C-alpha positions in Angstrom: -44.0 -39.7 -40.6 -42.2 -37.0 -42.6 -44.0 -34.3 -40.6 -42.8 -35.9 -37.4 -39.2 -36.1 -38.6 -39.3 -32.5 -39.8 -40.8 -31.3 -36.5 -38.1 -33.2 -34.6 -35.3 -31.7 -36.8 -36.7 -28.2 -36.2 -37.0 -28.9 -32.5 -33.4 -30.1 -32.3 -32.0 -27.2 -34.2 -34.0 -24.8 -32.0 -32.7 -26.4 -28.9 -29.1 -26.2 -30.3 -29.5 -22.5 -31.1 -31.0 -21.9 -27.7 -28.2 -23.6 -25.9 -25.4 -22.2 -28.0 -22.8 -20.7 -25.7 -20.4 -17.9 -26.8 -17.0 -17.1 -25.3 -15.3 -13.7 -25.7 -11.5 -13.7 -25.6 -9.7 -10.3 -25.2 -6.0 -9.8 -25.8 -3.6 -7.5 -24.0 -2.2 -4.4 -25.6 -2.1 -1.4 -23.2 -4.3 1.5 -24.2 -5.0 -0.3 -27.5 -7.2 -2.7 -25.5 -9.8 0.0 -25.1 -10.9 -1.2 -28.5 -12.5 -4.2 -26.7 -15.2 -1.8 -25.5 -16.1 -1.1 -29.1 -16.4 -4.8 -29.8 -18.7 -5.4 -26.9 -20.9 -2.4 -27.8 -21.5 -3.8 -31.3 -22.1 -7.3 -30.0 -24.7 -6.0 -27.5 -26.3 -3.8 -30.2 -26.8 -6.9 -32.3 -28.0 -9.0 -29.4 -25.0 -11.4 -29.7 -24.8 -13.2 -26.3 -21.6 -13.1 -24.2 -21.6 -16.2 -21.9 -17.9 -16.3 -20.9 -14.9 -14.0 -20.9 -11.2 -14.6 -20.7 -8.6 -11.8 -21.0 -5.1 -10.8 -20.4 -3.7 -7.5 -19.2 -5.9 -4.7 -20.7 -8.2 -7.5 -21.9 -8.5 -8.6 -18.2 -9.5 -5.0 -17.2 -12.2 -4.6 -19.8 -13.4 -8.2 -19.5 -13.3 -8.0 -15.7 -15.3 -4.8 -15.6 -17.9 -6.4 -17.9 -18.0 -9.5 -15.8 -18.6 -7.3 -12.8 -21.7 -5.9 -14.4 -20.3 -2.6 -15.8 -21.9 -1.4 -19.0 -19.8 -0.2 -22.0 -21.0 3.3 -21.3 -19.9 3.1 -17.6 -16.5 1.7 -18.8 -16.0 4.7 -21.2 -17.0 7.1 -18.4 -14.5 5.4 -16.1 -11.6 5.5 -18.6 -12.4 9.1 -19.5 -12.6 10.2 -15.8 -9.9 12.1 -13.8 -9.9 9.2 -11.4 -8.7 6.8 -14.1 -5.9 9.3 -15.1 -4.7 9.4 -11.5 -4.6 5.6 -10.9 -3.1 4.9 -14.4 -0.3 7.4 -13.7 0.1 6.8 -10.0 -0.4 10.5 -9.3 -2.4 11.6 -6.3 -5.4 13.8 -6.4 -5.1 17.2 -4.7 -7.6 16.3 -2.0 -5.5 13.3 -0.9 -2.0 14.9 -0.9 -0.9 14.9 2.8 1.5 17.7 3.3 2.5 17.1 6.9 4.5 14.0 6.1 6.3 15.4 3.1 10.0 15.9 3.6 11.7 19.3 2.8 11.9 19.9 -1.0 15.0 18.5 -2.6 16.2 17.8 -6.2 16.1 14.0 -5.9 15.4 12.0 -9.1 15.6 8.4 -8.0 15.6 6.5 -4.7 18.1 3.7 -4.2 17.4 1.4 -1.2 20.0 -0.5 0.7 19.3 -3.8 2.4 21.6 -5.8 4.7 21.1 -9.5 4.2 23.4 -12.4 5.1 26.0 -9.9 6.3 26.0 -8.3 2.9 24.7 -4.9 1.7 22.5 -5.1 -1.4 21.6 -2.2 -3.6 17.9 -2.2 -4.6 17.1 0.1 -7.5 13.5 1.2 -8.2 11.3 -1.7 -9.5 8.5 0.3 -11.1 8.0 3.6 -12.9 4.4 4.2 -11.9 3.6 4.2 -8.2 1.1 1.4 -7.3 -0.8 3.1 -4.5 -3.7 4.6 -6.5 -4.1 1.4 -8.6 -4.2 -0.9 -5.5 -6.9 1.2 -3.8 -8.9 1.6 -7.0 -9.1 -2.1 -7.9 -10.1 -2.8 -4.3 -12.8 0.0 -4.4 -14.1 -1.1 -7.8 -14.2 -4.8 -7.3 -14.7 -5.6 -3.6 -18.5 -5.5 -3.7 -18.4 -7.8 -6.8 -16.1 -10.2 -5.1 -18.6 -10.3 -2.1 -21.5 -11.2 -4.4 -19.5 -14.0 -6.1 -18.0 -15.3 -2.9 -14.7 -15.3 -4.7 -15.9 -17.7 -7.4 -15.4 -16.1 -10.8 -18.0 -18.5 -12.2 -20.7 -16.7 -10.2 -19.9 -13.2 -11.6 -22.4 -11.5 -13.9 -20.5 -13.2 -16.7 -18.1 -16.1 -15.8 -14.5 -14.9 -16.2 -10.9 -15.9 -16.2 -7.7 -13.9 -16.5 -4.1 -14.9 -17.0 -1.0 -13.7 -15.0 2.7 -14.8 -15.1 4.4 -16.4 -12.1 7.7 -14.5 -12.0 10.2 -17.1 -10.7 9.2 -20.0 -13.0 7.9 -17.8 -15.8 4.7 -19.9 -16.0 1.1 -19.2 -16.7 -1.3 -18.8 -13.8 -5.1 -18.9 -14.6 -7.0 -16.9 -12.0 -10.6 -18.0 -11.5 -11.2 -17.4 -7.8 -10.3 -15.1 -5.0 -10.4 -11.3 -5.1 -11.4 -10.1 -8.5 -9.6 -6.8 -8.2 -6.3 -8.5 -7.2 -6.6 -10.9 -10.1 -7.1 -8.1 -12.7 -4.3 -6.1 -11.0 -1.9 -9.1 -11.4 -2.9 -9.7 -15.0 -2.1 -6.1 -16.1 1.2 -5.6 -14.1 3.5 -4.8 -17.0 7.2 -5.1 -16.0 9.1 -1.9 -15.1 5.8 0.1 -15.3 4.0 -1.5 -12.3 5.0 -3.4 -9.2 4.2 -7.1 -9.2 1.9 -8.5 -6.4 1.7 -11.8 -4.5 -1.4 -14.0 -4.7 -1.4 -17.3 -2.8 2.3 -16.9 -2.2 3.2 -16.5 -5.9 4.7 -13.3 -7.3 2.7 -12.4 -10.4 3.3 -10.1 -13.4 1.4 -9.3 -16.6 -0.1 -12.3 -18.2 1.0 -11.1 -21.6 4.5 -12.4 -20.9 3.3 -16.0 -21.4 -0.1 -15.8 -23.0 -1.4 -12.5 -24.4 -4.5 -14.2 -26.0 -6.0 -16.8 -23.7 -8.3 -18.6 -26.2 -6.8 -21.9 -25.0 -8.0 -21.1 -21.5 -11.5 -20.4 -22.9 -11.6 -23.8 -24.6 -10.2 -25.7 -21.7 -12.3 -24.1 -18.9 -15.6 -23.0 -20.4 -15.8 -25.2 -23.6 -18.1 -22.7 -25.5 -19.8 -23.6 -28.8 -18.1 -20.7 -30.5 -15.3 -18.2 -29.6 -15.1 -14.6 -30.6 -11.5 -13.4 -30.2 -10.3 -9.8 -30.4 -6.6 -9.0 -31.0 -5.3 -5.5 -30.7 -1.6 -6.0 -30.8 0.4 -6.1 -34.1 2.8 -8.9 -34.9 6.2 -8.5 -33.3 8.3 -5.8 -35.0 12.0 -4.9 -34.7 12.5 -2.2 -32.1 14.4 1.0 -32.9 17.4 1.9 -30.8 15.6 4.7 -29.0 12.2 2.9 -28.6 12.5 1.6 -25.1 8.8 0.6 -24.7 8.9 -1.7 -27.8 12.3 -3.1 -26.6 10.9 -4.0 -23.2 7.7 -5.4 -24.8 9.7 -7.6 -27.2 11.9 -8.9 -24.4 9.1 -9.8 -22.0 6.4 -11.1 -24.3 6.7 -14.6 -25.7 5.3 -15.2 -29.2 1.5 -15.8 -28.7 -0.8 -18.0 -30.8 -3.6 -15.7 -32.0 -5.1 -18.2 -34.4 -8.6 -19.4 -33.9 -9.6 -22.2 -36.2 -12.8 -21.8 -38.3 -14.3 -24.7 -36.3 -13.7 -22.9 -33.0 -14.8 -19.4 -33.9 -13.9 -16.0 -35.3 -10.9 -13.8 -34.9 -11.3 -10.0 -35.0 -8.3 -7.8 -35.4 -8.2 -4.1 -34.9 -5.3 -1.9 -36.2 -4.7 0.8 -33.6 -1.0 1.4 -34.3 -1.5 5.1 -33.9 -2.1 4.6 -30.2 0.8 3.8 -27.9 1.0 1.6 -24.8 -0.1 4.4 -22.5 -2.2 6.6 -24.9 -5.4 6.3 -22.8 -6.3 9.9 -23.8 -7.1 8.5 -27.3 -10.1 6.7 -25.9 -12.7 7.8 -28.5 -10.5 7.0 -31.4 -9.6 3.5 -30.0 -13.1 2.5 -29.1 -14.4 3.6 -32.5 -11.7 1.5 -34.2 -12.9 -1.5 -32.3 -16.5 -0.8 -33.2 -15.6 -0.5 -36.9 -13.9 -3.9 -36.7 -17.0 -5.5 -35.2 -19.4 -3.9 -37.7 -17.2 -5.1 -40.6 -17.5 -8.7 -39.3 -21.1 -8.6 -38.0 -22.6 -10.5 -40.9 -20.1 -13.4 -40.4 -20.8 -13.3 -36.6 -24.6 -13.4 -37.2 -24.2 -16.4 -39.5 -22.2 -18.4 -37.0 -24.3 -17.5 -33.9 -28.0 -18.1 -34.3 -28.9 -17.5 -30.6 -29.9 -14.0 -29.6 -29.8 -12.3 -26.2 -32.8 -10.5 -24.9 -31.6 -6.9 -24.1 -34.3 -6.4 -21.6 -33.5 -9.6 -19.8 -29.8 -8.7 -19.9 -30.5 -5.4 -18.2 -32.7 -7.1 -15.6 -30.0 -9.5 -14.8 -27.4 -6.7 -14.5 -29.7 -4.7 -12.2 -30.3 -7.8 -10.0 -26.6 -8.5 -9.9 -25.8 -4.9 -8.8 -28.6 -5.0 -6.2 -26.9 -7.9 -4.4 -23.6 -5.9 -4.0 -23.2 -4.7 -0.4 -22.3 -1.1 0.5 -18.5 -0.6 0.9 -18.4 0.0 4.6 -15.4 -1.2 6.7 -15.1 -2.4 10.3 -12.1 -4.5 11.2 -8.5 -4.0 10.1 -5.8 -6.7 9.9 -2.2 -5.9 9.1 0.1 -8.3 7.3 3.8 -7.9 6.6 4.6 -6.2 9.9 5.8 -8.2 12.9 6.1 -5.4 15.5 2.8 -5.1 17.4 3.5 -1.4 18.0 3.9 -0.8 14.3 0.6 -2.7 13.6 -1.2 -0.6 16.2 0.2 2.6 14.7 -1.2 1.7 11.2 -4.6 0.5 12.5 -5.1 3.6 14.7 -4.0 5.9 11.9 -7.0 4.7 9.9 -9.8 3.9 12.4 -9.2 6.6 15.0 -11.6 4.7 17.4 -14.4 4.5 14.8 -16.4 1.3 14.8 -17.4 1.6 11.1 -15.9 3.8 8.5 -16.7 4.6 4.8 -14.6 4.1 1.7 -14.0 7.9 1.6 -12.7 8.0 5.1 -10.5 4.9 4.4 -9.1 6.6 1.3 -8.2 9.8 3.1 -6.3 7.9 5.9 -4.8 5.4 3.4 -3.0 8.2 1.5 -1.9 9.7 4.8 -0.1 6.5 5.6 1.3 6.3 2.0 2.9 9.7 2.6 4.8 8.2 5.6 8.4 7.6 4.6 8.6 4.5 6.8 6.1 2.7 4.6 7.0 1.6 1.1 3.6 0.2 0.1 0.2 -0.8 1.4 -2.1 -3.0 -0.6 -5.6 -3.1 0.7 -7.8 -6.2 0.3 -11.4 -6.0 1.3 -13.0 -9.2 2.5 -16.8 -9.3 3.1 -17.8 -10.5 6.6 -21.2 -12.1 6.2 -21.7 -12.2 10.0 -21.3 -8.4 10.4 -22.4 -7.4 6.9 -19.3 -5.1 6.7 -16.0 -5.5 5.0 -12.8 -6.4 6.9 -9.7 -4.7 5.6 -6.5 -6.7 5.1 -3.6 -4.3 4.7 -0.6 -6.0 3.1 2.2 -3.7 4.2 5.7 -3.5 3.0 7.9 -1.4 5.3 10.4 0.9 3.7 14.0 -0.3 3.8 15.8 1.3 6.8 18.5 2.8 4.6 18.0 4.8 1.4 20.2 6.9 -1.0 18.6 9.6 -3.1 20.3 10.8 -6.2 19.4 13.9 -8.3 20.4 17.4 -9.2 20.1 19.7 -12.1 21.5 19.7 -15.7 21.4 22.9 -17.6 22.8 24.8 -20.6 23.6 27.5 -18.0 26.4 27.1 -15.5 24.0 26.2 -12.7 24.5 22.5 -13.0 24.5 20.7 -9.7 24.6 17.2 -8.3 22.7 15.9 -5.3 23.0 12.9 -3.1 21.4 12.2 0.3 21.5 9.4 2.8 18.6 8.4 5.1 18.3 5.9 7.9 14.9 5.1 9.4 13.8 3.5 12.6 10.1 2.5 12.8 8.7 1.5 16.2 5.8 3.1 18.1 7.0 6.3 16.6 8.9 7.2 13.4 12.6 8.2 13.5 14.6 9.5 10.5 18.2 10.5 10.3 19.4 12.1 7.1 22.2 14.0 5.5 22.6 15.5 2.0 25.2 17.0 -0.2 24.9 19.4 -3.1 27.9 20.0 -5.3 28.4 22.4 -8.2 30.0 25.6 -9.3 27.0 27.7 -8.5 25.6 26.1 -5.4 27.0 23.7 -2.8 25.6 22.6 0.5 25.7 20.0 3.3 23.0 19.2 5.7 22.7 16.7 8.5 19.9 16.2 11.0 16.9 14.1 12.1 13.2 14.1 12.7 11.0 12.2 15.1 7.2 11.8 14.4 4.8 11.2 17.3 1.6 9.4 16.2 -0.7 11.0 18.8 -4.4 11.9 18.3 -2.9 15.2 17.2 0.3 14.1 15.6 3.5 16.3 15.8 7.2 16.1 15.0 10.4 17.4 16.4 13.3 18.0 14.1 16.8 19.5 14.1 19.2 20.2 11.3 22.7 21.6 10.8 23.3 23.2 7.3 26.1 24.8 5.4 25.2 26.7 2.2 27.3 28.5 -0.5 26.1 30.4 -3.6 28.5 31.7 -6.2 26.4 34.1 -8.3 29.5 35.1 -10.4 29.6 31.5 -11.8 25.9 31.5 -12.5 26.0 34.6 -14.7 27.7 33.0 -17.8 25.5 32.9 -20.9 25.4 30.2 -23.6 23.4 32.0 -26.3 23.9 35.7 -25.3 26.7 37.7 -24.0 26.0 39.4 -20.7 27.7 42.0 -18.6 28.7 40.1 -15.5 27.2 41.3 -12.2 29.4 42.3 -9.3 31.4 39.4 -7.9 29.1 37.8 -5.2 29.6 34.8 -3.1 27.2 34.0 -0.2 28.2 31.6 2.6 25.7 30.7 5.2 25.4 28.2 8.0 22.7 27.5 10.5 21.5 25.1 13.2 17.8 25.0 13.7 15.2 23.1 15.6 11.5 23.0 15.0 8.2 21.6 16.2 5.6 20.9 13.6 2.0 19.7 13.6 -0.8 19.5 11.0 -4.0 21.5 11.0 -5.8 19.8 8.1 -4.8 17.5 5.2 -2.7 20.2 3.4 -1.9 22.5 6.3 0.9 22.5 8.9 2.4 24.9 11.4 6.0 24.9 12.4 7.6 26.8 15.4 11.3 26.9 15.8 14.6 28.5 16.8 17.8 28.9 14.8 21.3 30.2 15.2 22.6 31.4 11.8 25.7 33.0 10.5 26.4 34.3 7.0 29.4 35.8 5.1 28.7 37.7 1.9 31.8 38.3 -0.3 31.4 41.0 -3.0 32.8 43.9 -4.9 30.6 47.1 -5.0 31.5 47.9 -8.6 32.4 46.0 -11.7 35.9 47.3 -12.6 38.3 45.3 -10.5 41.8 43.9 -10.8 43.2 40.5 -9.7 45.0 42.2 -6.9 41.8 43.6 -5.4 40.3 42.1 -2.2 36.5 42.0 -2.0 34.4 43.4 0.8 33.0 41.0 3.4 29.9 41.3 5.5 29.3 38.9 8.4 25.9 38.6 10.0 25.5 36.3 13.0 22.0 36.1 14.4 19.5 34.3 16.6 16.1 33.6 14.9 12.7 32.7 16.3 10.2 31.7 13.6 6.5 30.7 13.3 5.3 29.5 9.9 2.0 28.4 8.4 2.0 26.5 5.1 -0.8 24.9 3.0 0.5 22.9 0.1 -1.5 20.7 -2.4 0.6 21.4 -5.5 1.1 18.4 -7.8 4.8 19.1 -8.5 7.5 20.7 -6.5 8.6 22.5 -9.7 6.4 23.6 -12.6 3.1 22.8 -10.8 -0.1 22.8 -12.8 -2.8 22.3 -10.2 -3.2 22.7 -6.5 -2.7 25.5 -3.9 0.1 26.9 -1.9 -0.2 29.3 1.0 2.7 30.4 3.1 2.7 32.8 6.0 6.1 33.3 7.7 7.0 35.3 10.8 10.6 36.0 12.0 12.1 37.7 14.9 15.8 38.2 14.1 18.5 39.7 16.4 22.1 39.7 15.4 25.3 41.6 14.7 26.5 42.8 11.3 30.3 43.1 10.8 31.8 44.9 7.8 35.3 43.9 6.7 36.3 46.3 3.9 38.3 45.2 0.9 40.9 47.1 -1.0 38.3 49.0 -3.1 36.3 50.2 -0.1 38.2 53.5 0.4 35.4 55.4 1.9 34.1 52.7 4.4 36.0 51.7 7.5 35.4 48.4 9.3 32.3 48.5 11.4 30.0 46.5 13.7 26.3 47.1 14.2 23.5 45.3 15.9 20.2 44.6 14.2 16.8 43.6 15.8 13.8 43.3 13.5 10.6 41.5 12.8 9.8 40.3 9.3 6.5 38.9 7.9 6.2 37.3 4.5 3.3 35.9 2.6 3.3 33.7 -0.5 0.1 32.7 -2.3 -0.1 30.4 -5.3 -3.3 29.1 -7.0 -4.2 27.0 -10.1 -7.7 26.7 -11.6 -8.7 24.3 -14.4 -10.3 26.0 -17.4 -11.2 22.8 -19.1 -9.3 19.6 -19.9 -6.5 21.4 -21.7 -6.2 24.8 -20.1 -5.4 26.1 -16.7 -4.7 29.4 -15.1 -2.6 30.3 -12.1 -1.6 33.3 -10.0 1.2 34.0 -7.5 1.4 36.9 -5.0 4.2 37.6 -2.6 4.7 40.4 0.0 7.2 41.3 2.7 6.7 43.7 5.6 9.5 44.4 8.1 11.2 47.0 10.2 14.6 45.9 9.0 17.2 48.7 8.7 19.7 49.0 6.0 23.1 47.4 6.4 26.4 49.3 6.1 26.4 49.6 2.3 24.2 49.2 -0.7 25.3 45.7 -1.8 25.2 44.2 1.7 21.8 45.7 2.2 20.4 44.0 -0.9 22.1 40.7 -0.2 20.4 40.6 3.2 17.1 41.7 1.9 14.3 39.3 0.8 14.1 38.7 -2.9 11.3 37.7 -5.4 12.3 34.7 -7.6 9.2 32.9 -8.8 10.7 30.8 -11.6 13.4 28.1 -11.5 16.0 30.1 -13.5 15.5 33.3 -11.4 16.5 31.4 -8.3 20.1 31.1 -9.8 20.5 34.8 -10.3 21.1 37.8 -8.1 19.2 40.8 -9.6 19.3 44.0 -7.6 15.9 45.1 -8.9 14.1 42.2 -7.2 15.3 42.7 -3.7 13.8 45.0 -1.0 13.1 45.0 2.7 9.5 45.7 2.0 7.7 44.8 -1.3 4.6 43.5 -3.0 4.8 41.3 -6.1 2.6 39.1 -8.1 1.5 37.8 -11.5 -0.3 35.2 -13.6 0.3 31.9 -15.3 -1.4 30.4 -18.3 -1.0 26.6 -18.9 -1.9 24.6 -22.0 -1.7 20.8 -21.3 -0.4 18.9 -24.3 -1.0 15.6 -22.5 -0.8 14.3 -19.0 2.9 15.0 -18.6 3.7 17.8 -21.1 2.5 21.4 -21.1 3.3 24.9 -22.3 3.3 27.7 -19.8 3.4 31.5 -19.9 4.2 33.5 -16.7 4.5 37.2 -16.1 5.2 39.1 -12.8 5.5 42.6 -11.4 7.7 43.5 -8.4 7.2 46.8 -6.6 9.5 47.8 -3.6 7.5 49.9 -1.1 10.5 52.1 -0.6 13.2 51.4 -3.1 16.9 51.1 -2.0 19.4 53.0 -4.2 23.1 53.3 -4.2 24.6 56.5 -2.8 27.8 58.2 -3.9 29.7 56.6 -1.1 28.1 53.2 -1.8 25.8 53.5 1.1 22.2 52.3 0.9 19.6 55.1 0.5 16.0 54.4 1.2 13.6 56.3 -1.1 10.9 58.4 0.6 8.7 57.9 -2.5 6.2 55.1 -2.1 6.4 52.4 -4.8 8.6 54.6 -7.0 9.3 51.8 -9.6 7.8 48.6 -10.8 10.0 45.8 -12.3 8.9 42.9 -14.5 10.0 39.4 -15.2 8.5 36.5 -17.2 8.9 33.0 -18.6 7.7 31.1 -21.6 8.5 27.4 -21.4 7.7 23.9 -22.6 7.8 21.4 -19.8 7.7 17.6 -19.7 7.4 15.9 -16.3 9.5 12.7 -16.9 8.6 10.9 -13.7 12.1 11.5 -12.2 12.2 15.2 -12.9 11.0 18.0 -15.2 12.7 18.6 -18.5 12.1 22.2 -19.9 13.2 24.6 -22.5 12.3 28.2 -21.5 12.8 31.8 -22.5 13.2 34.0 -19.4 12.9 37.8 -19.3 14.2 40.1 -16.5 13.8 43.9 -16.1 17.4 44.7 -15.4 20.5 46.4 -16.9 22.3 44.5 -19.5 21.0 41.3 -21.0 17.3 40.8 -20.3 16.5 37.6 -22.3 17.9 34.2 -21.3 17.2 31.0 -23.2 17.8 27.8 -21.2 17.3 24.0 -21.4 17.0 22.4 -18.0 16.5 18.9 -16.6 16.0 18.5 -12.9 15.3 20.8 -10.0 16.6 24.2 -9.0 16.1 23.7 -5.2 18.3 24.4 -2.2 18.6 23.6 1.5 16.8 26.0 3.8 18.6 29.1 5.1 18.6 29.9 8.8 17.1 33.4 8.2 
């Protein structure tokens, strides 16, 4: 009898151990949540089963990847990859930057949209710091095959899974256990201000950490495991410093969360990763190791509480079988939501399919980023739904058209007198083709400008656009010469006024290439003194040049930033035929030059070549080469000749100076760049360049321009050493500039924003 009772007791205990279910709860915490990977690694190494997972925010990402069948090694490879860097920052890889749709460079910092509703105009500021395009596509690409396997039921994933999001309007918890897995994870980690919220089932959802950063209650209510292992990576709430905006936002949006797990329910693991910030994903190895150390420190307690063991071979067989059921990510049909106009829907569908019956994820991605580059479209969220009849995925594009009216604000703030403000106004009309009307205004002591015009895009099989612009420009180089840290001998008084009206036809060749053909009528007035010693009573010389211009340009541009680029390629080949009349109006100091008028007809070719190459994760190298060939004759005097001659200004600060040594009608120039990346947004750069006029222009005794017969008589140098931080709205930099010129050669400058100008007619 005793033997029977003992046997029965052993059998019952064995059955209990065999049926013991384990739930894993993962907290939010930004990059700190990478420590969850270390926890899972140690649990698997000790054959601790994971039967259910719930997570919030970063816990939803790691937990969702594991539930989708990803191993910890695959997760580490994903978070270490360049692809993760791009989707976590919203930046676009070089191969997907579509140059044809990019507007002309401008110094804009932020976009402010205007909406007319109920006879009132509302101002809509930006809602998120990090663009969502990369993230939306990546979650679709990563999770669509998994959603197809599960049929949208998270209980049928490799590991049953739940994640938590916050419904924005009522600030309530939403537990996501069905539907599209990628969208559920995307909603759970949408931290306010950083990422844009999304709608699921008609509810606008934000980060789940706002209401429940540690969903152990969801684990108990939904899965009812025998024991819970919880992992917390966030410290208890702390007072935020006045300049710690991230902690301020975190404290405001996150409610106090109950992280306590009773001894009866399970075990709480806590990892201290305070040396990692919310977005410090580059500290992956340190954070994962910190999580692993936490798990190893508690593994004896875990082993005592959990007697059941997982068979690693069986686990791997189940994972392989789960992956084998995932269909290939091939697409066939496209549906567009959020757009009522049938012509607009057809435009979007045709932009992706191009009459293809079936297309791959790579083809879809290329065309998706082309559409994202369209200024008429604010966002496109792709949702892939598996069609069991066709065995392909159908794409549902949730499109948000851009507001019809937008104001852009920006400029440049500097320790030099080259500060400028910028504001632009754009109005868009989106039908079967794209219309854009815009104007802008630059204002400052050094540079001021006004532009108005429009562009029409034709979405043909070979797309093209027509554009026309009227522009007024003014540069005051006398104002830009003041120095903050060094005294400098001011250059001759120079003011350049220029206006132009131009029209152009543009069409793409490849993803990064476009050709533009155009006509322009341009007029300029240069106001200057030809020597430095002048009195207040003196009148400057003036040179007017009114011309007709025909141009043909080829550009290839995949640079990652419009100022201080660190990767990509730029190629520019420019051809000009210019015919016009130069008119000299002498001032009071021009005793040897009477008023004159002269016609000029010339052809000018210019080439600009800029390249960057990675030399590892931290280092990169770059080169730039420029050259000009023309049959342009000298103007009536030395100063007017150089003012009308092409210049070489490869750095932001150099664009704000007029340096005689770097102008010539024909020249070659070039140099190199060395870049050391401190993190994803900060870097140090060294740049050095040489400039060689093919036939140098010198000043004669009567101030006329004299062309040297000696080929490449002199070579002039300039350089830059700078620390740059790309803030997301514009670059902040502190740089030391060198120029091979008379007087001061070294210039120290702090700068925030862009040194960019409207185009000239010439």
